[in-house]
Every structure is written in structure tokens, then in C-alpha cells.
C-alpha positions as CSV (number, residue, x, y, z in Angstrom):
1,M,-5.0,5.6,-15.4
2,A,-2.8,2.9,-13.5
3,T,-1.3,0.0,-14.9
4,I,-0.9,-3.5,-12.8
5,L,1.2,-6.5,-14.0
6,V,-0.5,-9.4,-12.8
7,V,1.7,-12.5,-12.6
8,D,0.7,-16.2,-12.0
9,D,0.6,-19.4,-14.1
10,E,-2.8,-20.4,-13.1
11,P,-4.9,-18.6,-16.5
12,R,-8.2,-19.0,-14.5
13,I,-7.0,-16.8,-11.9
14,V,-5.3,-14.4,-14.1
15,Q,-8.3,-13.7,-16.0
16,L,-10.8,-13.6,-12.6
17,V,-8.1,-11.1,-11.6
18,R,-7.8,-9.2,-15.0
19,D,-11.5,-9.1,-15.5
20,Y,-12.5,-7.2,-12.2
21,L,-9.0,-5.0,-12.3
22,E,-10.0,-4.0,-15.6
23,H,-13.9,-3.6,-14.8
24,G,-11.8,-0.9,-12.2
25,G,-10.8,1.0,-14.9
26,F,-7.3,-0.4,-14.8
27,T,-4.9,-1.3,-17.7
28,V,-3.5,-4.6,-17.6
29,L,-0.5,-6.9,-18.2
30,T,-0.2,-10.2,-17.0
31,A,2.4,-12.5,-17.1
32,A,2.7,-16.9,-16.2
33,D,6.2,-17.0,-15.2
34,G,9.4,-15.4,-12.9
35,P,10.7,-14.6,-16.0
36,A,8.1,-13.3,-17.9
37,A,7.4,-11.1,-14.9
38,L,10.4,-9.4,-14.7
39,R,10.3,-8.9,-19.0
40,T,6.5,-7.4,-18.3
41,A,8.1,-5.1,-16.0
42,R,11.2,-3.9,-17.6
43,T,8.9,-3.3,-21.0
44,G,5.2,-2.3,-20.2
45,R,6.2,-0.1,-16.5
46,P,3.7,-0.6,-14.7
47,D,2.4,0.7,-11.5
48,L,1.7,-1.8,-9.6
49,V,2.6,-5.6,-9.3
50,V,0.1,-8.9,-8.3
51,L,3.0,-11.2,-7.8
52,D,1.9,-14.8,-6.9
53,L,5.1,-16.7,-4.9
54,S,4.8,-20.3,-6.3
55,L,5.9,-19.3,-10.3
56,P,7.8,-21.7,-13.0
57,G,11.2,-20.6,-14.2
58,L,11.9,-17.9,-11.3
59,D,9.8,-18.2,-7.8
60,G,8.0,-14.9,-6.5
61,L,10.2,-13.8,-4.2
62,D,13.4,-14.1,-6.2
63,V,11.5,-11.9,-8.5
64,A,10.2,-9.6,-5.7
65,R,14.5,-9.5,-4.9
66,S,14.8,-8.6,-8.6
67,L,12.0,-5.9,-8.6
68,R,13.0,-4.2,-5.7
69,R,16.9,-3.9,-6.9
70,E,15.4,-2.5,-9.7
71,G,12.8,0.0,-8.4
72,E,10.0,1.1,-5.7
73,V,7.0,-0.3,-7.9
74,P,4.6,-1.4,-5.4
75,I,4.0,-5.4,-4.6
76,I,1.1,-7.0,-3.4
77,M,1.9,-10.8,-3.4
78,L,-1.4,-13.2,-3.9
79,T,-0.3,-16.4,-3.0
80,A,-1.6,-20.2,-1.8
81,R,1.3,-19.8,1.0
82,T,-0.1,-19.2,4.1
83,E,3.3,-19.7,6.5
84,E,3.8,-16.6,8.4
85,S,8.0,-17.1,7.4
86,D,6.4,-16.5,3.8
87,K,4.7,-13.5,4.4
88,L,7.5,-12.2,6.6
89,V,10.1,-12.3,3.5
90,G,7.8,-11.0,1.1
91,L,7.1,-7.8,3.4
92,E,11.1,-8.1,4.3
93,L,11.3,-7.8,0.3
94,G,9.3,-4.5,0.3
95,A,5.9,-6.3,-0.4
96,D,3.3,-3.4,0.0
97,D,0.8,-5.8,1.1
98,Y,-0.6,-9.8,1.3
99,L,-3.6,-11.9,0.1
100,T,-3.8,-15.7,0.7
101,K,-5.7,-17.6,-1.6
102,P,-8.7,-18.2,-2.3
103,F,-9.4,-14.7,-2.2
104,S,-12.2,-12.4,-3.0
105,P,-11.4,-10.3,-6.3
106,K,-13.3,-7.2,-4.9
107,E,-11.2,-7.5,-1.9
108,L,-7.8,-7.2,-4.0
109,V,-9.5,-4.2,-6.0
110,A,-9.7,-2.5,-3.0
111,R,-6.2,-3.5,-1.7
112,V,-4.7,-2.5,-5.2
113,R,-6.4,1.1,-5.1
114,A,-5.2,1.5,-1.4
115,V,-1.8,0.4,-2.2
116,L,-1.3,2.8,-5.2
117,R,-2.5,5.8,-2.7
118,R,-0.1,5.2,-0.6
119,A,2.5,5.2,-2.9
120,D,1.3,8.4,-4.1
121,A,1.6,9.8,-0.6
122,A,4.4,8.4,0.3
123,S,6.3,9.8,-3.8
124,T,6.0,13.0,-2.1
125,P,6.6,13.0,1.0
126,S,5.6,16.0,3.1
127,E,7.4,17.7,5.6
128,V,3.9,17.7,7.9
129,I,2.3,14.4,7.9
130,R,-1.8,14.0,8.1
131,V,-3.1,11.4,8.8
132,G,-6.8,12.3,8.2
133,T,-8.1,14.8,10.9
134,D,-7.0,13.4,14.1
135,V,-2.7,13.0,13.3
136,E,-0.5,15.8,12.5
137,L,3.4,15.0,12.6
138,D,5.6,18.6,12.3
139,V,8.6,16.4,11.5
140,P,11.1,19.0,11.5
141,R,9.8,19.9,14.7
142,M,9.3,16.5,16.2
143,E,6.0,17.3,17.1
144,A,3.0,15.4,16.9
145,R,-0.8,16.1,18.0
146,F,-3.6,13.3,17.7
147,G,-7.2,14.3,18.5
148,G,-6.0,18.1,18.8
149,R,-3.9,16.3,21.6
150,R,-0.2,17.7,22.1
151,V,1.8,14.2,22.5
152,D,5.4,14.3,23.7
153,L,7.0,11.1,22.0
154,T,10.9,10.2,22.6
155,K,12.9,10.2,19.5
156,S,12.6,6.8,18.2
157,E,8.9,6.5,19.1
158,F,8.6,10.0,16.4
159,Q,10.2,8.2,14.0
160,I,8.7,5.1,14.6
161,V,5.1,6.8,14.1
162,S,6.4,9.1,11.1
163,A,7.7,5.7,9.4
164,M,4.2,4.0,9.9
165,A,1.6,7.3,8.9
166,R,3.1,8.3,6.1
167,Q,2.1,5.2,4.3
168,P,-1.0,3.9,6.5
169,G,-2.3,0.7,6.4
170,R,0.9,-0.2,5.2
171,V,2.0,-3.4,7.0
172,F,5.6,-3.0,8.3
173,T,7.8,-5.6,10.2
174,R,9.6,-4.9,13.0
175,S,12.8,-5.0,11.2
176,Q,11.6,-2.0,8.2
177,L,10.5,-0.5,11.8
178,L,14.1,-0.3,13.2
179,D,15.6,0.9,10.3
180,A,13.2,4.1,10.9
181,V,15.0,4.8,14.2
182,R,18.3,5.8,13.9
183,G,21.4,6.7,15.9
184,V,19.9,4.7,18.9
185,A,23.0,2.5,20.5
186,F,20.3,-0.2,21.9
187,E,18.0,-0.3,18.9
188,S,19.5,-3.7,17.9
189,Y,17.0,-5.9,18.9
190,E,13.3,-6.6,16.6
191,R,11.3,-6.8,20.0
192,A,12.5,-3.7,21.2
193,I,10.0,-2.6,18.7
194,D,7.4,-3.8,20.8
195,A,8.7,-2.0,24.0
196,H,7.9,1.1,21.3
197,I,4.9,0.5,20.5
198,K,3.6,-0.2,24.1
199,N,4.7,3.1,25.1
200,I,3.0,4.9,21.9
201,R,-0.1,3.0,22.6
202,K,-0.2,4.7,25.9
203,K,0.4,8.1,24.6
204,V,-1.6,8.5,21.7
205,G,-4.6,5.7,22.5
206,Q,-5.0,2.2,21.2
207,Q,-6.9,3.0,18.2
208,Y,-3.8,4.3,16.1
209,I,-1.5,1.4,15.6
210,E,-2.9,-2.1,14.4
211,T,-1.0,-5.6,15.8
212,V,-0.8,-7.6,12.6
213,F,-0.4,-11.0,14.5
214,G,3.2,-13.2,13.3
215,V,3.8,-10.0,10.6
216,G,4.3,-6.4,12.6
217,Y,2.3,-3.5,12.7
218,R,0.3,-0.9,10.6
219,F,-0.9,2.8,11.1
220,V,-5.0,2.8,10.7
221,E,-6.4,4.3,7.8
222,P,-8.9,6.7,9.0
223,A,-12.0,4.8,7.0
224,E,-11.2,2.1,9.1
225,R,-11.7,4.1,12.7
């Protein structure tokens, strides 16, 4: 079973999260400050980190930066900070999901499972990406099928869709989606992504890509449709 590192300086929250995760079958490591989080991550090699942003010793965003420099461990931010800017910075640093306090422990466990599933899928990328029974993307041929129907996408549109479809449910910022688009000269403005998403929705339908207001977009997981 996967090992989860829980980083928070509030003992009550640490114990609550530990209890729910252990009940869910996970092994749990804990840390109460930023430096301890990095030490534990290096020695314990967790499969996922639940990371508070307001930490003593080293801010949670700085911890996330260090974790990203050292590897690709999935990160779920758990924070009392509700400002969009904090969420955006965390996601730009590579966080996979976020929850704001107060939170539901059951929802956190569900998010942990979902992020781990996405990480497993992303670690073994296929040349054909499938999302449920509706979506099939043949990457080498740049062919897309939605609901059994062939859909013609431009190169940029296909790259955006395939980037999100590899990890359905993950929130992508506009900047991250721009990174998925290569070799197109006018792709210099983040708002160009909005235009691409609008065109993609016209072609494939509104139900596949969800707007996360103030943050970006995500490809809807099959169970949510």
C-alpha cells in the first residue's frame, strides 16, 4: 500500500488525517515543519505528500519547490489560504490538487486515491490515451475519437487535449497547458488557451473539459460524467 507524508503544524489535523488515511489502508509519515518535511521525504520516499502551506521553518510553497526539484512525488496542498494566487502558485509549482480548510477527511482520502491513480497512469504513458469508454486519442496519428465519433483537432488542440486526458481530474493552469503546445508562434499568451478550449468544446462537446474558475481547466474523470 502507498505511503503518504502528511505535513502540518497542527497536531489535531495531523492526527485526524492520519486516522482516516490509515483506516483507508495507507502507511502514514508525518512532519510538523518545512525542514522536517524535506528530511522525511528524502528518507521515507513517500508516494504522495499532503502539504500545508503555512508552515514554520520553511513555507509550504518553498517545500513544494524543493520537492519538485528533487523528483515528481504527487502533492496535494491542504491549506487555510483561500486566495486564488496561492492556489495558482501551488499548481504552477507542480501540485496535483488542493483542498482548503476546513475540509472533509473523507474527501481528502478520495483525492489521495484519485491523484495516485493519475500518477500511476502518467508514469506509464501509452501511445493511445483512453479515458473511460468515450475518449480515445491516438498520439502518433493525432487522431481523436469522442463517443465513437472521429473529431478533427488542430495540432495545438490535440496537444492540449492529450495533456489533460493523460491525467483526467487534474487541474491544469493556462501556463501549464501552454507548455504542452510546441512550435506555434502565437502561443505566447496564456489567454490563447481560452480560445483553444472554446474551439475544442465546440468540436467534442461541453461535457469533457471543466473550467476551474480562477485557476484553469481539467479533463473530467469518467465517473463524474
